[in-house]
C-alpha positions in Angstrom: -178.1 -49.3 -114.1 -178.6 -48.6 -117.7 -176.0 -49.7 -120.2 -174.7 -46.2 -121.1 -174.3 -45.4 -117.4 -172.4 -48.7 -116.7 -170.0 -48.0 -119.6 -169.4 -44.4 -118.4 -168.9 -45.5 -114.8 -166.7 -48.4 -115.9 -164.4 -45.9 -117.7 -164.3 -43.7 -114.6 -163.5 -46.7 -112.4 -160.3 -47.2 -114.4 -159.1 -43.7 -113.5 -160.5 -43.5 -110.0 -157.2 -44.0 -108.1 -155.5 -41.2 -110.0 -158.3 -38.6 -109.6 -159.1 -36.4 -106.7 -162.5 -37.2 -105.2 -163.9 -33.8 -106.2 -163.1 -34.6 -109.8 -164.9 -37.9 -109.6 -168.0 -36.2 -108.2 -167.8 -33.7 -111.0 -167.6 -36.4 -113.6 -170.4 -38.4 -112.1 -172.5 -35.2 -112.0 -171.9 -34.8 -115.8 -174.0 -38.0 -116.2 -177.1 -36.1 -114.9 -178.4 -35.9 -111.4 -180.7 -39.0 -111.5 -178.0 -41.3 -112.9 -175.4 -39.9 -110.5 -177.8 -40.3 -107.5 -178.7 -43.9 -108.5 -175.0 -44.8 -108.6 -174.2 -43.2 -105.3 -177.2 -45.1 -103.8 -175.5 -48.4 -104.8 -172.2 -47.7 -102.8 -170.3 -49.6 -101.9 -170.6 -51.5 -105.2 -168.5 -54.6 -105.6 -168.4 -54.0 -109.4 -166.6 -50.7 -108.8 -164.2 -51.2 -106.0 -162.0 -48.2 -106.7 -164.9 -45.8 -106.8 -166.3 -47.5 -103.7 -163.1 -46.7 -101.8 -163.1 -43.1 -102.9 -166.7 -42.1 -102.5 -169.0 -42.0 -99.5 -170.7 -45.2 -98.5 -174.5 -45.0 -98.7 -176.3 -45.2 -95.3 -178.2 -48.5 -94.8 -181.9 -48.8 -95.6 -182.6 -48.9 -91.9 -180.7 -45.6 -91.2 -182.5 -44.0 -94.2 -185.9 -45.1 -92.8 -185.0 -44.1 -89.2 -183.9 -40.6 -90.3 -186.5 -39.9 -93.0 -189.3 -42.5 -93.0 -188.3 -43.7 -96.4 -185.4 -45.3 -98.2 -183.9 -46.4 -101.6 -185.3 -45.1 -104.9 -188.5 -43.5 -103.5 -186.4 -41.4 -101.1 -183.9 -40.6 -103.9 -186.7 -39.3 -106.0 -187.8 -36.9 -103.3 -184.2 -35.8 -102.8 -183.7 -35.2 -106.5 -186.7 -33.0 -106.7 -185.5 -30.9 -103.8 -182.0 -30.5 -105.1 -183.2 -29.5 -108.6 -185.7 -27.0 -107.2 -183.0 -25.5 -105.0 -180.4 -25.3 -107.7 -182.8 -23.7 -110.3 -184.3 -21.3 -107.9 -181.0 -20.2 -106.4 -179.8 -19.3 -109.9 -183.0 -17.5 -110.8 -182.9 -15.4 -107.6 -179.2 -14.6 -107.7 -178.1 -14.9 -111.3 -175.3 -17.2 -110.1 -174.6 -20.9 -110.6 -174.9 -23.1 -107.6 -171.6 -24.7 -108.7 -169.9 -21.6 -107.5 -171.6 -21.3 -104.2 -170.5 -21.9 -100.7 -173.2 -24.2 -99.1 -174.3 -25.1 -95.6 -176.5 -28.2 -95.0 -178.3 -27.2 -91.7 -179.6 -30.4 -90.0 -177.6 -32.6 -92.4 -178.6 -36.0 -90.8 -176.6 -38.8 -92.4 -175.7 -36.6 -95.4 -178.6 -37.6 -97.6 -178.8 -34.3 -99.6 -175.1 -33.5 -99.3 -174.2 -36.6 -101.3 -176.1 -35.2 -104.3 -174.8 -31.7 -103.7 -171.3 -33.0 -104.2 -172.3 -33.4 -107.9 -172.6 -29.6 -108.0 -170.3 -28.2 -105.4 -166.7 -28.9 -104.5 -166.7 -30.7 -101.1 -164.4 -28.0 -99.7 -167.2 -25.5 -100.2 -169.9 -27.7 -98.6 -170.5 -27.9 -94.8 -173.0 -29.8 -92.8 -174.1 -29.4 -89.2 -176.5 -31.4 -87.0 -177.1 -31.3 -83.3 -177.4 -35.1 -83.0 -174.0 -36.6 -82.5 -175.1 -39.9 -84.0 -175.8 -38.1 -87.3 -172.3 -36.7 -87.4 -170.8 -40.0 -86.5 -172.5 -41.6 -89.4 -171.4 -38.9 -91.8 -167.8 -39.4 -90.8 -168.0 -43.2 -90.8 -169.5 -43.2 -94.3 -166.7 -40.9 -95.6 -168.5 -37.6 -95.9 -165.4 -35.7 -94.9 -164.3 -33.3 -92.1 -166.8 -30.5 -92.8 -169.6 -32.3 -91.0 -169.7 -31.1 -87.4 -172.0 -31.1 -84.4 -174.1 -28.0 -83.6 -176.4 -27.1 -80.7 -180.1 -27.7 -80.3 -180.6 -24.1 -79.4 -177.8 -22.5 -81.3 -176.3 -19.1 -80.8 -173.4 -19.8 -83.2 -172.4 -22.6 -85.6 -169.0 -24.5 -85.5 -168.1 -23.4 -89.1 -165.0 -21.3 -88.2 -166.9 -18.0 -88.8 -167.8 -18.8 -92.4 -170.8 -17.2 -94.2 -172.5 -19.0 -97.0 -174.1 -18.2 -100.4 -176.7 -21.0 -99.9 -178.1 -22.6 -96.8 -180.7 -25.3 -96.9 -182.6 -27.1 -94.2 -184.7 -30.0 -95.4 -187.3 -31.3 -92.9 -185.6 -29.4 -90.0 -188.1 -26.7 -89.3 -190.8 -29.3 -89.6 -189.6 -30.7 -86.3 -188.5 -27.7 -84.2 -190.2 -26.1 -81.2 -191.0 -22.4 -81.5 -187.9 -21.5 -79.4 -185.6 -23.7 -81.5 -187.2 -22.4 -84.7 -186.5 -18.8 -83.8 -183.0 -19.6 -82.5 -182.1 -21.4 -85.8 -183.4 -18.5 -88.0 -181.4 -16.0 -86.0 -178.2 -18.0 -86.1 -178.6 -18.7 -89.9 -178.9 -15.0 -90.4 -175.5 -14.6 -88.9 -174.0 -17.1 -91.4 -175.6 -16.1 -94.6 -174.0 -13.7 -97.1 -175.8 -10.4 -97.8 -176.9 -11.7 -101.2 -177.3 -15.3 -100.1 -180.4 -17.6 -100.1 -181.8 -19.7 -97.3 -184.1 -22.6 -98.3 -186.2 -24.3 -95.5 -189.2 -26.7 -95.7 -192.3 -26.3 -93.7 -195.5 -28.3 -93.3 -199.1 -27.2 -94.3 -202.0 -27.8 -92.0 -202.9 -31.0 -94.0 -199.9 -32.6 -92.4 -201.7 -33.2 -89.1 -204.2 -35.6 -90.5 -201.4 -37.9 -91.4 -199.3 -37.4 -88.2 -198.8 -40.8 -86.4 -198.0 -39.4 -83.0 -201.2 -37.5 -82.2 -204.8 -38.4 -81.3 -207.8 -37.2 -83.3 -208.4 -34.5 -80.6 -204.8 -33.4 -80.8 -204.9 -33.3 -84.6 -208.0 -31.0 -84.4 -206.3 -28.7 -81.8 -203.1 -28.5 -83.8 -204.9 -27.6 -87.0 -206.7 -24.9 -85.0 -203.4 -23.6 -83.6 -201.9 -23.6 -87.1 -204.8 -21.5 -88.4 -205.4 -19.2 -85.4 -201.9 -18.6 -84.2 -199.9 -19.6 -87.2 -197.6 -22.1 -85.4 -198.4 -25.6 -84.2 -196.0 -27.9 -82.4 -196.4 -31.4 -80.9 -193.3 -32.4 -78.9 -192.0 -35.9 -78.9 -190.9 -37.7 -75.7 -187.4 -36.2 -75.6 -185.1 -34.8 -73.0 -185.5 -31.1 -72.5 -182.7 -28.8 -73.6 -182.5 -25.8 -71.3 -186.1 -26.4 -70.2 -187.4 -26.7 -73.8 -188.3 -29.9 -75.7 -186.9 -28.8 -79.0 -188.0 -31.8 -81.2 -191.4 -33.0 -82.3 -193.7 -32.2 -85.3 -194.3 -28.7 -86.4 -196.3 -26.7 -88.9 -196.4 -22.9 -89.4 -197.7 -20.4 -91.9 -195.9 -17.9 -94.0 -197.7 -15.1 -92.2 -196.2 -16.4 -88.9 -192.8 -16.6 -90.4 -192.9 -13.1 -91.7 -194.1 -11.7 -88.4 -191.7 -13.6 -86.2 -188.5 -13.6 -88.4 -188.2 -10.0 -89.6 -184.6 -10.6 -90.4 -185.7 -12.7 -93.4 -187.9 -12.0 -96.4 -189.8 -14.7 -98.4 -188.8 -14.5 -102.1 -190.1 -17.8 -103.6 -191.9 -21.0 -102.8 -192.2 -24.4 -104.4 -193.3 -28.0 -103.6 -192.8 -31.5 -105.0 -195.6 -34.0 -105.5 -193.1 -36.7 -104.6 -193.1 -35.4 -101.0 -196.3 -33.3 -101.0 -196.3 -32.3 -97.3 -192.9 -30.5 -97.5 -193.3 -26.9 -98.8 -190.1 -25.2 -100.0 -189.6 -21.7 -98.7 -186.8 -19.5 -100.2 -185.7 -16.6 -98.1 -183.1 -13.8 -98.4 -181.7 -11.7 -95.6 -183.0 -8.3 -94.9 -180.4 -5.6 -94.5 
């Protein structure tokens, strides 16, 4: 932690018991996203006991690796790039600040991205859903708040009390879903987006399959061919079937497939980060 950050956080520590948590997040966000993220990564921090009591505990390195394949500063850098792209593109597309948005984290995991989003968005306006009960248990145990709830693997609705959102993001979610789960998720998210809202998903390019650790050389060749010929390639993991469908594995699909199979959405922007080069950011808006 650099000296100017430590001085700033030390002053904030003195006031922490008298400030609502949303105000603490806002003040940490004023440091800048990188410094805010680096501090949140350190929690609980024995040097700042009051802030550690108020703010969410960071997931252990093992949980970070199990959920994302990475941890610590390298993972934080990937997350920072995603959040910055999302915030800037949302404003460019809508003319509105992300700070004023109602936000849904679809497939929130242990709350990796939501922790940084708290620097932008009041936590009352941020919801997270995930179908794995363990993810939601971790969110609650680490102090992410009550707006993190369990959803279905093949959702027809979401447990968000009928809310619609200005911004929905799904990082590394559609990179793992079967075709049936992909289409079910896109349909249900259309029900929960505002007419002028933005959905951000990530997808994988065909180059992903060369690096996939779960497939043989023959399978890799076949999956690349499916990606190019059909537009959608899915390699299921050894998981229990949900209503006859193994919903989770590794997935790639093309923009042409997305446009043809999800006519309720239109693609309005794309982006990518070299920190996580096999995640392509796709921004969508709802069709009337």
